C-alpha positions as CSV (number, residue, x, y, z in Angstrom):
1,X,84.6,110.3,96.2
2,X,81.8,108.8,98.6
3,X,84.3,108.2,101.4
4,X,85.1,111.8,101.1
5,X,81.5,112.9,101.3
6,X,80.9,110.8,104.4
7,X,84.0,112.2,106.1
8,X,82.8,115.9,105.3
9,X,79.4,114.9,106.6
10,X,80.9,113.5,109.9
11,X,82.8,116.7,110.4
12,X,79.9,118.9,109.7
13,X,77.8,116.9,112.1
14,X,80.5,117.3,115.0
15,X,80.7,120.7,114.3
16,X,77.0,121.3,114.5
17,X,76.9,119.2,117.7
18,X,79.8,121.6,119.3
19,X,78.0,124.6,118.2
20,X,74.8,123.5,119.8
21,X,76.7,122.7,123.0
22,X,78.0,126.3,123.2
23,X,74.8,127.6,122.3
24,X,73.2,126.0,125.3
25,X,75.9,127.2,127.6
26,X,75.4,130.7,126.3
27,X,71.7,130.2,127.0
28,X,72.4,129.0,130.4
29,X,74.7,132.2,131.3
30,X,71.9,134.3,129.9
31,X,69.4,132.6,132.1
32,X,71.5,133.2,135.1
33,X,72.0,137.0,134.2
34,X,68.2,137.5,133.7
35,X,67.6,135.7,137.1
36,X,70.1,137.9,138.7
37,X,68.9,141.2,137.0
38,X,66.5,142.2,140.0
39,X,69.8,142.6,142.2
40,X,72.4,143.9,140.1
41,X,75.0,144.4,142.7
42,X,75.4,140.3,142.9
43,X,77.6,139.4,140.0
44,X,77.4,135.9,139.5
45,X,80.3,133.7,138.3
46,X,79.9,132.8,134.7
47,X,82.9,130.8,134.4
48,X,81.5,127.2,134.4
49,X,81.4,124.2,132.2
50,X,78.5,122.9,130.1
51,X,78.5,119.8,132.1
52,X,76.9,121.9,135.1
53,X,73.9,122.5,133.2
54,X,70.8,120.4,134.2
55,X,68.8,119.2,131.4
56,X,65.0,119.4,132.0
57,X,61.8,118.4,130.3
58,X,59.7,121.5,130.7
59,X,56.0,121.1,130.0
60,X,53.2,123.8,129.7
61,X,49.5,124.0,128.6
62,X,49.4,125.8,125.4
63,X,46.1,126.7,123.3
64,X,46.7,125.8,119.8
65,X,44.4,127.8,117.3
66,X,43.9,126.8,113.4
67,X,41.1,128.7,111.7
68,X,37.9,127.7,113.5
69,X,39.6,124.8,115.7
70,X,41.5,125.1,119.0
71,X,42.7,122.9,121.6
72,X,44.4,123.1,124.9
73,X,47.2,120.6,125.2
74,X,50.5,119.8,127.1
75,X,53.6,121.2,124.9
76,X,57.1,120.4,125.7
77,X,59.1,123.5,125.5
78,X,62.5,122.5,124.2
79,X,65.2,125.2,123.1
80,X,67.3,122.3,121.4
81,X,64.7,121.7,118.9
82,X,65.0,123.2,115.6
83,X,61.5,122.9,114.5
84,X,58.0,123.2,116.1
85,X,56.1,119.8,116.0
86,X,52.5,118.4,116.4
87,X,51.9,114.9,117.1
88,X,49.9,113.3,114.0
89,X,46.2,113.2,114.8
90,X,46.1,116.4,117.0
91,X,44.6,118.3,114.2
92,X,42.7,117.5,111.0
93,X,44.9,117.4,108.1
94,X,42.4,119.4,106.1
95,X,44.0,122.5,107.9
96,X,47.6,121.2,106.7
97,X,49.3,120.9,103.2
98,X,51.6,117.9,102.1
99,X,55.1,118.2,102.7
100,X,58.4,116.4,101.4
101,X,60.5,117.8,104.0
102,X,62.6,115.6,106.3
103,X,63.7,116.0,110.0
104,X,65.5,113.8,112.3
105,X,65.1,113.4,116.4
106,X,67.9,114.3,118.4
107,X,69.4,110.6,118.2
108,X,69.4,111.0,114.4
109,X,66.3,108.8,113.8
110,X,64.2,110.0,110.7
111,X,60.7,111.7,111.8
112,X,57.6,110.4,109.8
113,X,56.3,113.9,108.2
114,X,53.8,114.1,105.6
115,X,52.0,117.5,106.4
116,X,53.0,120.8,107.6
117,X,50.7,123.3,109.5
118,X,51.4,126.8,108.0
119,X,49.5,128.8,110.1
120,X,49.1,127.5,113.6
121,X,48.9,129.9,116.4
122,X,50.1,129.4,120.1
123,X,47.5,131.5,121.9
124,X,48.1,133.1,125.3
125,X,46.3,136.1,127.1
126,X,44.5,137.4,124.0
127,X,48.1,137.2,121.7
128,X,48.4,134.9,119.1
129,X,51.9,133.7,118.0
130,X,52.1,132.5,114.4
131,X,54.1,129.4,114.0
132,X,54.9,126.6,111.4
133,X,54.4,123.2,112.7
134,X,55.5,119.8,111.3
135,X,52.9,117.1,112.0
136,X,54.9,114.1,112.9
137,X,53.5,110.6,113.5
138,X,56.4,109.1,115.5
139,X,56.7,111.6,118.5
140,X,55.1,111.2,122.0
141,X,54.7,114.6,123.1
142,X,51.4,116.3,121.4
143,X,53.3,119.4,120.7
144,X,56.8,120.5,120.7
145,X,57.5,124.1,120.7
146,X,61.4,124.9,119.9
147,X,63.3,127.6,118.6
148,X,61.0,129.2,116.3
149,X,58.6,129.8,118.9
150,X,61.1,131.0,121.7
151,X,62.5,133.5,119.3
152,X,58.9,135.1,118.9
153,X,58.7,135.7,122.5
154,X,62.6,136.9,123.0
155,X,63.5,138.4,125.4
156,X,62.2,136.0,127.8
157,X,63.3,134.7,131.1
158,X,62.7,131.4,132.9
159,X,62.3,130.7,136.4
160,X,60.9,127.8,138.5
161,X,57.1,128.5,137.6
162,X,57.6,129.0,133.7
163,X,58.6,130.9,130.6
164,X,58.1,134.5,131.0
165,X,58.0,137.4,128.6
166,X,56.4,141.1,128.0
167,X,54.5,142.0,125.0
168,X,53.9,145.8,124.6
169,X,54.5,145.9,128.2
170,X,52.0,143.3,129.1
171,X,53.5,140.1,131.1
172,X,52.7,136.9,129.3
173,X,53.7,133.6,131.1
174,X,53.8,130.1,130.1
175,X,53.6,128.1,133.4
176,X,55.1,124.8,133.8
177,X,53.1,121.8,134.8
178,X,55.5,121.1,137.7
179,X,58.1,123.1,139.4
180,X,61.3,123.5,137.3
181,X,64.6,123.1,138.9
182,X,67.0,125.8,138.6
183,X,70.7,125.5,139.5
């Protein structure tokens, strides 16, 4: 029985990896279309392989607001991350609640989580994007904003300078610390 479960878990993990790769390919194609939106007469060649996508770590300074506390810090913007995370010690645990939830890193190493912040806001240009964050002791970045954050600012586009969106017609930008290389 145990071997059957292990085989099923392995198959499910393989399927998840395949789906994430397909999702990344679709995101890359969408980014190309968004980039070329300004000149619709140019039709890009979207027939490419996932191996042509360049993986980069994209960092932006963000303002995290929790009740009466706020901090400007560097965040990793990562579309491959399923949850938002804050490095342990960045905010006081009085703003958090204990959790028994578990997360793993991309290389399947368990992350050390004891707390969860249910009402953290990424603030930019007067707008506050409410997010849930896991407080993780064993990460190197101060903040990692992933899919939950990015779905709030969707539709967005990425160029060399940052991630950009419009909220009620007002442009909002999360500028990168260094210029991104877009292929």
